[in-house]
N, C-alpha and C positions, 0 to 999 in steps of 0.2 A: 504493500500500500504506500501511496505517496501523499503525505499529510502536510498541509500548510497551516502553520500556527500564526495567529495574529495577536499582538500585544500592543497596549498603549506604551507603558514603561516597563522595560525588561532589565532585570539584574542578572547577569551571567553567573552561573555556578551556584546560585542560591535558589532554593525552593522548587524551581522547575526541574523535574526529573524526566519529563516526557520527551522533549527534544533530544537530550543526550542519549536516552535509551534507544530511540528510533535510529539515531545516527550510528549506534553501535551494532545494529542488526542489518546485515547486507540485504535481507529480503524486503526491507522497508526503506523509505526515503523521507526526509523531513526538511522542511523549509520554514525558518522563523523570520517573521517580518514585524518590526517594532517601530513605532513613531519615535520613541526615545530610548536610548541605551543608558542605563545608569552605570557610571564609571566606578568600578570597585576593584580595579587592578586584576581582573580575571582575564584569562585567555578566552578570546572570542571563538566559539566553535564554528566549524564550517557551516555554510548555508545559513548564516545568521546575518540579516541585513537590517539597517535602521536609518532613519532620516537624520537624526542628530543625537548627540550624546550630552549628558549633563552630570555634574558632580553629585555625590550622594547628598551633601548638605546644600540645600538651595539658598541658605543664608549667605553663601559666598559667591553666588551668581552675580554677574555684572548687572547693573540696573536695566540695561537694554533687554537682557534675556527675561528679567522679571516682568518687564512691560510686555514682552512678546507672549509670555505665558498667560498674562491677564487677557490679552487680546484673543488668544486661542480659546480661552474659556468662554468669552463672549461669542466668538464665532461658532463654537460647539453648541451653545444654547440655541442659536439660530438654525444650525444644521439639523439637530434632532427634531425640531418642529417640522422641518421640511421632509425629512425622511419618513416621519410618521404619516404623512399625507400623500406620499408618492409611491406608486407601484412601478414606475418606469425608471430604470437606472439612468437612462440618458437624460431625463429631466433633472435628476439630482446632479449629474456631472455639470450641467450648465448653470445650476443655481447654488451649489454648495460654496461656502466661504473658501477662500483661497487655500488656507493652511490645511484644512481637512480634505479638500479636493486633491491637493498635492499628495497627501498620505494615501488616499484611495487609488490614485493613479500610480503611485509608487508600488503599492501592493499588486495592482493588476499587471504592471509590467513584469514583475518578478514571477507572478503566477503563470503568465503566458509562456515563459521560458521553462518553467518547472513541470508543467503538465500534471498538476495534482489531481488526486481523487476526491479529496474532502478538505474542508476548511474548519479549523478549530479556533474559535475566538475565546480568549482568556479574559475573564471579567465580563459581566453583562453590559457594562458601559462601553467596553471595547466592541462588543458585538453590535451595539447601536452605531457606534462611530464607523464601523467597517461595513455597514449594510450596503452602501453603494457598490463597494468592491465585491461583496458576496453576490449581490444580484447580477452584477456584470459578468461574473464567471459562469453562472448557472450551476455551480458545483453544490452538492449537499453540504450542509454546515451544522456544527454543534457549538454550544457555548457552555462554559463553566462559570458559575457564580462562586466567588471566593470569600467575601466578607462584607466590606462596606457596601458593595453593590447589592447584597442580599439583606441589608439591614437599613442603614441610613438613607440610601438612595430611594428606598421604597416609601419613605415619608414625603417625597417630592412628587407632586402630581405629574409633572412633565416626564419624569423618569418612568412612572407607572404606565403612562400612556405609550411611551416609546418602547418600553419593554414588551408591552402587549403586541405592538407591530412586529417587533423582532421575533417573538414566539412563533408567529405565523410562518416565518421564513426558516426557523431552525428545526432540524429533524429531531434533535435531542437537546434537552436542557439539563446539564449535570450540576448537581448541588452536593454539598459536603455534609449535610445533616438534615434530619427530619424537619427541624424548625424552619429552615429556609425553603424546603419543599412546600411546606404548608403555607408560607407567606406568598410564594409564587402561585400556588393554586388559588389563593384568595384574590389575586389580581388578574386571573384569567388564563394562566398557563395550562394547557391541556394535560390532564393527568398522565396520559399515555406517553407524553414526551419527557416526563421528569424521571431522572435516574439519580439515586443517592449513591455516591462513590467515595471511597477513601483515597484521598490524595496521598501518594507515596511520600513518606516523611524523611527518607534517607536513613532509616534505622540501621541499615547495614553498616554504616560508619561508626555505630556506637555499640560495641560488644557488651553483653551482660557481664556484670561484675558484682559479686556479693559485697554488701556493705560491712565495714568494720564496726563492731560494737564495743571496742576496747576502752572507751572512755574519751575524755577530752571534750572540747566544746562541740555542741551540735551545730552542724554547718548546713544552713538553709540556702537554697539557690533559686533564683528566678531568671529566666532568659526570655525577654519580651521587649518589644519596642517601647520606648518611653513616651507613651501616648495615654490618653485618658482611659480608654476601654480596658487596658491591662490592669488597672486597679492598684498601681503602686502606692497611692496615698493610703489605702487601707492596709497594705502590707507593712509600710513603715510604722503606722500606728500599732498594728498587731505585734510587730517585732519589738517595739518599745515596751509593750505590755509583757511580752515574754521575758525580756531582760529584767524588768522591774519585779517580775515574779521570782527572780533569783536564779533563773536558768542561764548557764554559761553557753552563750550562743553567738554565732557569726552569721552574717547575711551577705551574699554576693548577688549583685544585680547586673546582668549582662544585657546590653541592648543599644539602641540608638534612637534619637528622636527629640522632638521639641520640649518635652516635659522634663528633661534631665536637670536643668537649673532649679526648677521647683522641687524636684525630688532631693537634690543635694542640699537645698536650703532647709528642707524639713528634717533631714538627717542631722544637720548641724544644730538646728534649733533644739532638737531633742537630746543632744549630747551623745549621739550614737556613732560619731565619725570613726572611733577606734574599732567599732564592731562591724561596720558596713563598708563593703568595697563595691565601687561602681566601675564597671568595665564598658567603655563605649566602643563598640565594634565598627561603627560607621558603615554598616552593611558590607564590610570587607569580605573578599572571597575566602579569607583565612578563618571565617567564623567557625567552620566545622572543627578545625584544629583547636581553636580556643575553647569551644564548647566541650569537645571530647575530654580535654584536660580538666575542665571544671567538673564534669560528671564523675570523674575518677576521685576527686578530692572532696566531694560533698555528700551529704547524707539524705537530705529530703528536698524535694522540689515543691515550690509553691506558686500558684497562679490564681490570684483573686480577680479574675476578669469580670468586667461589669459592662454596662451599656452607656456610651457617651451621651452627652446632652443632645447631640445631633441624631441619636438613634444608632450609631455605629456599634456593632458587637462582633464577636468572633466569627459567627456565621459558619462555623465548622470546627473540627478538632484543632487544638493548638499544637502545631507540629513540634515545637520545642518541648512541650510536655510529653508528647508521644515518644520523642527520642530519649528523654530522661527516663521514661518508663521502660523503654527498650534496654537501657543501660542498667536497670535494676533499682532506680531511685523510686521509693514510694512518693506519691504526689498528693498534695492538698490543693483543692481547687473549689471554685464556686460552680454551680450547675449552669454554666453559660451554654448558649446554643452550640451544640457540637461536642460538649464535654462527654456526653454519654457514649461517644464512639470509642473512647479509650478508658473512661473512668467508670468503674463499678464500685459504688460506695461500700467501704469495708472489705473489699476484695483486692482491687488494684490501686487503692488509695482512699482518701477521705474527702467528703464534700463538706463545705461550710456554707453558711448563708451569704448571699450576695450583698455587697455594700454594708457589711457588718464586721468591723475590725474586731469586736469582741468575740464573735463566733470563730473568726479565723484564728485569733490568739488561742482560744480554747483548743482547737484542733492541733495547732503547732505545739502547744505545751504538752498535750497528751502524747503526740507522736514523739516528742523529745524525751519524754519520760518512759517510753516503752521501746527501747532499741531492740528488744528481743523479737519484735514483730517485723522489723524492717526487711529482713531477707525473705520472709514468707510473702509479705505483700509485694515486695520488689520483684520476686520471681514470678508471681502471678501476673503482675503488670507486664513484665517482659514477654512472657508467653502469650498473653492476650494480644498485645500490639504486633508481635511478630506474626501472629496468625492472621491479622487483619490489615496490616499496613506494609507488607513486604512489597518491594519494587516489582518483582516478577509476578506475584499474585495479582496486584492491582493493575499492572500493565496488561496482563492477560485479559482482564475484564474490559479495560478500555479498548484494546485492539478488537475484541469481539464486538463491542459497540460500534466501532468504526466500520467493521466489516458489514454488520447488519444495515447500517445507514447507507453505505455504498451499494449494497445489494438491492435495498429498497428503491434507491434512486434509479438504478439500472432497470429494475422491474417496471417502474413507473414510465420510463421512456420506451418500454416495449422491447 
């Protein structure tokens, strides 16, 4: 099979397992097209093309690029309104704003040379953005919803309307948890098109390792972007309570994002600087090495995910938590949308109440006081996620889905 992947912003060597997997299989071919490549010092894989690149941290972008991005957002708002009301690709080519028309023409030019069998749009918003391209090719297409597109975007009427138009063109709509499936059903996505799938988390990079229970400080770990929905403010509050309860503990926070200064200030204000380590990965390609080392040296994983004020939530399993569980760390988390894919309360970890630092502190204190259960829970978690998130297993499911869609398209053409 020859698959064309379409992204808005693409970070090489991180999160995406599909393009590299297909490139490694001689019986398949993969082409990845992105509007923006996020520069993270990674090697760019073959058959990966992009219109422009940008640094990880937009704060260091020159003012001209910041203004250009603002213009792109305004143009995109206009385009999606036109896409929703147009069934003819040619009319969209003639009326689309310049920037997005350029992206769709860029995709079409590469697709014509590649001769693909199917298009896979990554993020629902990207699927809308690429509708002119998809319509122009006539190829069958699928789309995957990952997070903000299956949560915050659904609060905006314009997105709900345009997702509805996109659903008509997509042969399958892939989601990462039941909650997002139900949300898309509620806005009109046909039930027969929806597929719940486990995104491969890269667990093969994180071997299982029993935890040491020989004493010393209890070492808590979180690996998550420094953004509102990850719940860092509840974690710092809960960790403060754990320390004040007399437990010898350390906390490491690995991530990147705009909330880092606020998190650091909260740590300083509470007098926790000697016990808390913040590691800013800046979305670097070396993340897996950094994380693998951290998983070896820590005891318990914590993720108090919440819902942001704009409605943004996980929208699927947290891949860093899945990898921690694969490595044998018991996890403590909130029951966020998608947590159930890897978290079985009392078996593979423990659930606490969302937006409740007291509940989180109670679970952290209990887990810290019972190291004798760490390896039992950690092994159960590792076995569970290895059974449900392996690269080969989930890619077999995805390839079968691709094949079904391609066969259906050929059958429809007669």
